[in-house]
N, CA, C and O atoms as a GROMACS GRO file, in nm:
protein
  228
    1MET      N    1   8.958  11.494   8.341
    1MET     CA    2   8.976  11.480   8.482
    1MET      C    3   9.004  11.332   8.511
    1MET      O    4   9.061  11.300   8.616
    2LYS      N    5   8.964  11.239   8.419
    2LYS     CA    6   8.993  11.092   8.438
    2LYS      C    7   9.128  11.056   8.434
    2LYS      O    8   9.172  10.962   8.501
    3ASN      N    9   9.210  11.139   8.344
    3ASN     CA   10   9.327  11.118   8.316
    3ASN      C   11   9.433  11.200   8.415
    3ASN      O   12   9.555  11.187   8.409
    4LEU      N   13   9.370  11.276   8.498
    4LEU     CA   14   9.455  11.355   8.593
    4LEU      C   15   9.566  11.279   8.669
    4LEU      O   16   9.687  11.304   8.664
    5PRO      N   17   9.503  11.180   8.743
    5PRO     CA   18   9.621  11.081   8.827
    5PRO      C   19   9.727  11.039   8.737
    5PRO      O   20   9.843  11.043   8.777
    6ILE      N   21   9.693  10.991   8.597
    6ILE     CA   22   9.814  10.932   8.534
    6ILE      C   23   9.906  11.061   8.511
    6ILE      O   24  10.028  11.056   8.529
    7ILE      N   25   9.852  11.158   8.477
    7ILE     CA   26   9.937  11.262   8.406
    7ILE      C   27  10.019  11.316   8.538
    7ILE      O   28  10.132  11.358   8.516
    8LEU      N   29   9.969  11.317   8.679
    8LEU     CA   30  10.038  11.369   8.774
    8LEU      C   31  10.144  11.254   8.820
    8LEU      O   32  10.248  11.291   8.875
    9LEU      N   33  10.122  11.124   8.800
    9LEU     CA   34  10.225  11.034   8.817
    9LEU      C   35  10.319  11.025   8.721
    9LEU      O   36  10.429  10.993   8.764
   10ILE      N   37  10.310  11.043   8.601
   10ILE     CA   38  10.415  11.058   8.496
   10ILE      C   39  10.486  11.179   8.532
   10ILE      O   40  10.609  11.170   8.536
   11LEU      N   41  10.426  11.300   8.562
   11LEU     CA   42  10.507  11.410   8.608
   11LEU      C   43  10.600  11.386   8.709
   11LEU      O   44  10.713  11.434   8.699
   12PHE      N   45  10.562  11.304   8.826
   12PHE     CA   46  10.634  11.267   8.942
   12PHE      C   47  10.753  11.190   8.886
   12PHE      O   48  10.870  11.217   8.915
   13ILE      N   49  10.716  11.091   8.804
   13ILE     CA   50  10.839  11.016   8.744
   13ILE      C   51  10.941  11.098   8.696
   13ILE      O   52  11.057  11.087   8.735
   14ILE      N   53  10.900  11.182   8.609
   14ILE     CA   54  10.992  11.270   8.548
   14ILE      C   55  11.077  11.355   8.622
   14ILE      O   56  11.198  11.369   8.600
   15ILE      N   57  11.003  11.415   8.718
   15ILE     CA   58  11.090  11.494   8.832
   15ILE      C   59  11.177  11.413   8.895
   15ILE      O   60  11.291  11.457   8.910
   16GLY      N   61  11.149  11.284   8.943
   16GLY     CA   62  11.225  11.179   9.017
   16GLY      C   63  11.330  11.151   8.942
   16GLY      O   64  11.440  11.149   8.998
   17PHE      N   65  11.322  11.122   8.795
   17PHE     CA   66  11.428  11.087   8.698
   17PHE      C   67  11.526  11.195   8.691
   17PHE      O   68  11.646  11.174   8.703
   18SER      N   69  11.467  11.325   8.669
   18SER     CA   70  11.559  11.434   8.653
   18SER      C   71  11.653  11.479   8.792
   18SER      O   72  11.763  11.534   8.788
   19LEU      N   73  11.586  11.443   8.902
   19LEU     CA   74  11.656  11.470   9.025
   19LEU      C   75  11.758  11.354   9.038
   19LEU      O   76  11.866  11.374   9.094
   20HIS      N   77  11.723  11.234   8.988
   20HIS     CA   78  11.824  11.110   9.017
   20HIS      C   79  11.944  11.133   8.884
   20HIS      O   80  12.056  11.088   8.909
   21ILE      N   81  11.929  11.182   8.784
   21ILE     CA   82  12.015  11.238   8.694
   21ILE      C   83  12.121  11.338   8.747
   21ILE      O   84  12.240  11.338   8.716
   22LEU      N   85  12.057  11.427   8.833
   22LEU     CA   86  12.133  11.540   8.894
   22LEU      C   87  12.214  11.472   9.023
   22LEU      O   88  12.322  11.523   9.056
   23ALA      N   89  12.165  11.366   9.091
   23ALA     CA   90  12.239  11.301   9.197
   23ALA      C   91  12.341  11.226   9.137
   23ALA      O   92  12.442  11.216   9.207
   24LEU      N   93  12.347  11.167   9.021
   24LEU     CA   94  12.442  11.105   8.957
   24LEU      C   95  12.556  11.187   8.915
   24LEU      O   96  12.671  11.142   8.914
   25MET      N   97  12.524  11.317   8.876
   25MET     CA   98  12.633  11.421   8.862
   25MET      C   99  12.678  11.482   8.993
   25MET      O  100  12.759  11.575   8.990
   26LYS      N  101  12.631  11.435   9.109
   26LYS     CA  102  12.678  11.468   9.256
   26LYS      C  103  12.616  11.618   9.250
   26LYS      O  104  12.698  11.698   9.296
   27VAL      N  105  12.515  11.670   9.213
   27VAL     CA  106  12.472  11.794   9.256
   27VAL      C  107  12.355  11.797   9.362
   27VAL      O  108  12.331  11.893   9.435
   28PHE      N  109  12.282  11.670   9.361
   28PHE     CA  110  12.176  11.638   9.455
   28PHE      C  111  12.189  11.524   9.522
   28PHE      O  112  12.227  11.432   9.449
   29PRO      N  113  12.168  11.490   9.649
   29PRO     CA  114  12.181  11.368   9.733
   29PRO      C  115  12.135  11.253   9.659
   29PRO      O  116  12.022  11.253   9.610
   30LEU      N  117  12.211  11.158   9.648
   30LEU     CA  118  12.144  11.016   9.590
   30LEU      C  119  12.059  10.956   9.682
   30LEU      O  120  11.965  10.891   9.638
   31ILE      N  121  12.076  10.967   9.810
   31ILE     CA  122  11.984  10.896   9.901
   31ILE      C  123  11.851  10.958   9.894
   31ILE      O  124  11.758  10.880   9.912
   32ILE      N  125  11.827  11.063   9.875
   32ILE     CA  126  11.701  11.132   9.847
   32ILE      C  127  11.625  11.090   9.719
   32ILE      O  128  11.509  11.048   9.716
   33SER      N  129  11.721  11.108   9.598
   33SER     CA  130  11.657  11.095   9.465
   33SER      C  131  11.609  10.951   9.441
   33SER      O  132  11.509  10.925   9.375
   34THR      N  133  11.688  10.859   9.499
   34THR     CA  134  11.663  10.695   9.462
   34THR      C  135  11.512  10.667   9.505
   34THR      O  136  11.429  10.617   9.429
   35PRO      N  137  11.486  10.706   9.641
   35PRO     CA  138  11.366  10.644   9.683
   35PRO      C  139  11.238  10.741   9.622
   35PRO      O  140  11.122  10.702   9.628
   36LEU      N  141  11.275  10.861   9.569
   36LEU     CA  142  11.175  10.931   9.495
   36LEU      C  143  11.115  10.858   9.369
   36LEU      O  144  10.997  10.832   9.343
   37LEU      N  145  11.238  10.833   9.293
   37LEU     CA  146  11.209  10.757   9.162
   37LEU      C  147  11.152  10.627   9.182
   37LEU      O  148  11.059  10.593   9.109
   38PHE      N  149  11.199  10.540   9.282
   38PHE     CA  150  11.127  10.412   9.302
   38PHE      C  151  10.997  10.436   9.343
   38PHE      O  152  10.913  10.364   9.289
   39ILE      N  153  10.959  10.512   9.420
   39ILE     CA  154  10.826  10.534   9.477
   39ILE      C  155  10.741  10.596   9.356
   39ILE      O  156  10.626  10.554   9.341
   40GLY      N  157  10.782  10.677   9.284
   40GLY     CA  158  10.702  10.732   9.177
   40GLY      C  159  10.664  10.611   9.058
   40GLY      O  160  10.557  10.607   8.998
   41ILE      N  161  10.764  10.528   9.044
   41ILE     CA  162  10.735  10.411   8.952
   41ILE      C  163  10.657  10.317   9.027
   41ILE      O  164  10.577  10.255   8.957
   42LEU      N  165  10.656  10.288   9.147
   42LEU     CA  166  10.594  10.183   9.214
   42LEU      C  167  10.434  10.230   9.201
   42LEU      O  168  10.348  10.152   9.161
   43THR      N  169  10.410  10.353   9.237
   43THR     CA  170  10.285  10.400   9.251
   43THR      C  171  10.211  10.406   9.117
   43THR      O  172  10.090  10.387   9.108
   44PHE      N  173  10.301  10.436   9.002
   44PHE     CA  174  10.251  10.437   8.866
   44PHE      C  175  10.206  10.292   8.832
   44PHE      O  176  10.096  10.273   8.781
   45LEU      N  177  10.288  10.196   8.859
   45LEU     CA  178  10.246  10.061   8.812
   45LEU      C  179  10.139  10.032   8.908
   45LEU      O  180  10.038   9.991   8.851
   46PHE      N  181  10.130  10.039   9.013
   46PHE     CA  182  10.020  10.006   9.117
   46PHE      C  183   9.885  10.043   9.068
   46PHE      O  184   9.786   9.970   9.064
   47TYR      N  185   9.896  10.191   9.026
   47TYR     CA  186   9.767  10.252   8.985
   47TYR      C  187   9.723  10.194   8.849
   47TYR      O  188   9.602  10.187   8.828
   48LEU      N  189   9.803  10.156   8.764
   48LEU     CA  190   9.769  10.094   8.626
   48LEU      C  191   9.720   9.973   8.650
   48LEU      O  192   9.619   9.938   8.589
   49ASN      N  193   9.779   9.891   8.739
   49ASN     CA  194   9.747   9.756   8.772
   49ASN      C  195   9.611   9.750   8.852
   49ASN      O  196   9.533   9.657   8.832
   50ASP      N  197   9.587   9.841   8.934
   50ASP     CA  198   9.463   9.826   9.023
   50ASP      C  199   9.320   9.884   8.961
   50ASP      O  200   9.212   9.853   9.010
   51ARG      N  201   9.332   9.962   8.862
   51ARG     CA  202   9.208  10.041   8.814
   51ARG      C  203   9.126   9.930   8.741
   51ARG      O  204   9.003   9.937   8.745
   52ARG      N  205   9.186   9.832   8.676
   52ARG     CA  206   9.094   9.751   8.609
   52ARG      C  207   9.048   9.610   8.670
   52ARG      O  208   8.999   9.517   8.607
   53ARG      N  209   9.071   9.617   8.793
   53ARG     CA  210   9.049   9.497   8.887
   53ARG      C  211   8.909   9.471   8.881
   53ARG      O  212   8.827   9.562   8.871
   54PHE      N  213   8.876   9.342   8.886
   54PHE     CA  214   8.715   9.311   8.900
   54PHE      C  215   8.699   9.300   9.068
   54PHE      O  216   8.774   9.243   9.147
   55ARG      N  217   8.581   9.372   9.093
   55ARG     CA  218   8.569   9.382   9.254
   55ARG      C  219   8.458   9.300   9.294
   55ARG      O  220   8.438   9.297   9.415
   56GLY      N  221   8.368   9.222   9.210
   56GLY     CA  222   8.280   9.145   9.245
   56GLY      C  223   8.157   9.191   9.210
   56GLY      O  224   8.155   9.295   9.144
   57PHE      N  225   8.027   9.125   9.245
   57PHE     CA  226   7.896   9.165   9.195
   57PHE      C  227   7.830   9.242   9.297
   57PHE      O  228   7.718   9.287   9.277
   0.00000   0.00000   0.00000
């Protein structure tokens, strides 16, 4: 259960990447796939950066 958010975020990035590849082949709209991939990578990096932060005493 501890690794569930990481697994879900990686899965979201893989889905966003595959949609972006389809968009580059002009099968899927590029204007939809690019923000999905960007949001997936951004939330993954934000989650990895935020979970080890010292919150005080």
